[in-house]
C-alpha positions as CSV (number, residue, x, y, z in Angstrom):
1,M,0.0,0.0,0.0
2,Q,2.9,2.3,0.6
3,H,3.7,2.4,-3.2
4,R,0.1,2.8,-4.4
5,D,0.3,6.5,-5.1
6,D,3.7,6.1,-6.9
7,L,2.3,3.3,-9.0
8,Y,-0.8,5.2,-9.8
9,R,1.2,8.2,-11.0
10,F,3.4,5.9,-13.2
11,A,0.3,4.3,-14.7
12,I,-1.5,7.5,-15.3
13,R,1.6,9.0,-17.0
14,Y,1.8,5.9,-19.3
15,S,-1.9,5.4,-20.0
16,G,-3.4,8.8,-19.7
17,D,-6.6,7.2,-18.4
18,G,-7.4,7.3,-14.7
19,D,-9.6,4.2,-14.7
20,M,-7.1,2.1,-16.7
21,A,-4.3,3.3,-14.4
22,W,-6.3,2.3,-11.3
23,D,-7.0,-1.1,-12.8
24,A,-3.3,-1.6,-13.5
25,V,-2.4,-0.7,-9.9
26,Q,-5.0,-3.1,-8.5
27,E,-3.8,-5.9,-10.9
28,A,-0.2,-5.3,-9.8
29,M,-1.1,-5.5,-6.2
30,I,-3.0,-8.7,-6.8
31,K,0.0,-10.2,-8.6
32,L,2.3,-9.2,-5.8
33,W,-0.1,-10.8,-3.3
34,E,-0.2,-14.0,-5.3
35,H,3.6,-14.2,-5.5
36,C,4.5,-12.6,-2.2
37,E,6.6,-15.7,-1.2
38,E,8.8,-15.3,-4.3
39,V,9.3,-11.5,-4.4
40,D,11.8,-9.8,-2.1
41,R,10.2,-7.0,-0.1
42,A,12.8,-4.5,-1.3
43,K,12.0,-5.3,-4.9
44,A,8.2,-5.2,-4.6
45,K,7.8,-1.8,-6.1
46,G,9.9,-2.8,-9.2
47,Y,7.9,-6.0,-9.5
48,M,4.6,-4.1,-9.5
49,I,5.8,-1.6,-12.0
50,R,6.8,-4.4,-14.4
51,V,3.4,-6.1,-14.0
52,M,1.6,-2.8,-14.6
53,Y,3.8,-1.9,-17.6
54,R,3.1,-5.3,-19.2
55,M,-0.6,-5.0,-18.6
56,L,-0.7,-1.4,-20.0
57,V,1.3,-2.4,-23.1
58,D,-1.1,-5.4,-23.7
59,Q,-4.1,-3.1,-23.4
60,H,-2.5,-0.5,-25.7
61,R,-1.8,-3.2,-28.3
62,S,-5.4,-4.4,-28.1
63,Q,-6.8,-0.9,-28.4
64,Q,-4.6,-0.2,-31.5
65,R,-5.9,-3.4,-33.2
66,H,-9.5,-2.6,-32.5
67,H,-9.0,1.0,-33.7
68,R,-7.4,-0.2,-36.9
69,I,-10.2,-2.6,-37.6
70,L,-12.8,0.1,-36.9
71,T,-11.2,2.6,-39.2
72,E,-10.9,0.0,-42.0
73,L,-14.7,-0.8,-41.6
74,Q,-15.7,2.9,-41.6
75,G,-14.6,3.2,-45.2
76,E,-16.8,0.3,-46.4
77,S,-20.4,0.4,-47.5
78,W,-23.2,-0.9,-45.4
79,Y,-23.5,-4.0,-47.5
80,S,-19.8,-5.0,-47.0
81,Q,-20.1,-4.2,-43.3
82,H,-23.1,-6.5,-43.1
83,E,-21.0,-9.2,-44.8
84,N,-18.3,-8.7,-42.2
85,F,-20.8,-9.2,-39.4
86,E,-22.0,-12.4,-41.0
87,L,-18.4,-13.5,-41.4
88,H,-17.7,-12.6,-37.7
89,D,-20.7,-14.8,-36.6
90,T,-19.5,-17.7,-38.8
91,M,-15.9,-17.3,-37.4
92,Q,-17.3,-17.2,-33.8
93,Q,-19.2,-20.4,-34.4
94,A,-16.2,-22.1,-35.9
95,L,-14.0,-21.0,-33.0
96,A,-16.5,-22.4,-30.5
97,Q,-16.0,-25.9,-32.1
98,L,-12.3,-25.9,-31.4
99,P,-10.9,-27.4,-28.2
100,Q,-10.4,-24.7,-25.5
101,Q,-6.6,-24.9,-25.6
102,H,-6.5,-24.6,-29.4
103,R,-8.9,-21.7,-29.3
104,A,-7.0,-19.8,-26.6
105,I,-3.7,-20.2,-28.3
106,L,-5.1,-19.3,-31.7
107,L,-6.7,-16.1,-30.3
108,M,-3.5,-15.1,-28.4
109,K,-1.4,-15.4,-31.5
110,D,-3.6,-14.3,-34.3
111,I,-5.9,-11.8,-32.6
112,E,-4.0,-10.5,-29.6
113,G,-0.6,-10.6,-31.4
114,Y,1.4,-12.4,-28.7
115,Q,4.7,-14.0,-29.6
116,Y,5.3,-17.8,-29.2
117,K,7.5,-17.2,-26.2
118,E,4.9,-15.1,-24.5
119,I,2.2,-17.7,-25.1
120,A,4.5,-20.4,-23.8
121,Q,5.0,-18.4,-20.6
122,L,1.3,-17.7,-20.1
123,T,0.2,-21.3,-20.8
124,G,3.1,-23.2,-19.2
125,L,3.9,-25.0,-22.5
126,E,7.1,-25.1,-24.5
127,E,7.4,-22.9,-27.6
128,M,7.4,-25.9,-29.9
129,Q,4.2,-27.2,-28.2
130,V,2.6,-23.8,-28.8
131,A,3.7,-23.9,-32.5
132,G,2.2,-27.4,-32.9
133,I,-1.0,-26.6,-31.2
134,L,-1.4,-23.4,-33.2
135,Y,-0.8,-25.3,-36.4
136,R,-3.4,-28.0,-35.5
137,A,-5.9,-25.2,-34.4
138,R,-5.5,-23.5,-37.8
139,V,-5.9,-26.7,-39.7
140,N,-9.0,-27.6,-37.7
141,L,-10.5,-24.1,-38.1
142,K,-9.9,-24.2,-41.8
143,K,-11.6,-27.7,-42.0
144,I,-14.6,-26.4,-39.9
145,L,-15.0,-23.4,-42.1
146,T,-14.8,-25.3,-45.4
147,D,-17.2,-28.0,-44.1
148,N,-19.8,-25.3,-43.2
149,N,-19.7,-23.8,-46.8
């Protein structure tokens, strides 16, 4: 709690959004609590800043992707936007048919833009396992989509 104000100032400087900054501070404090046995008390502030920074970068990347998609859609006619919504529904249905692990890794890589190493760290798998699962997920998704047409 003694670092809360410093962490908030760091997050607000980075994000420019008070709500996002407060969420980052809370997330960092939760992560520290979950790993309190592993983190040296003297390094707690640095640990929480790293957690916040990573979270804010991930959110920024996600917002950029969504903004890019929206700006691309704004230039299209209503008819093509309607087709995109239908395609979105079809894709959601196809993704729902994949096993959970395949779907999660596919979304992390292709939608969220994570690297293999980051996915491996998040899932506890090896990078080669992530690559294999991603390949199988893409093959299965392609098969599901072609079978539906």
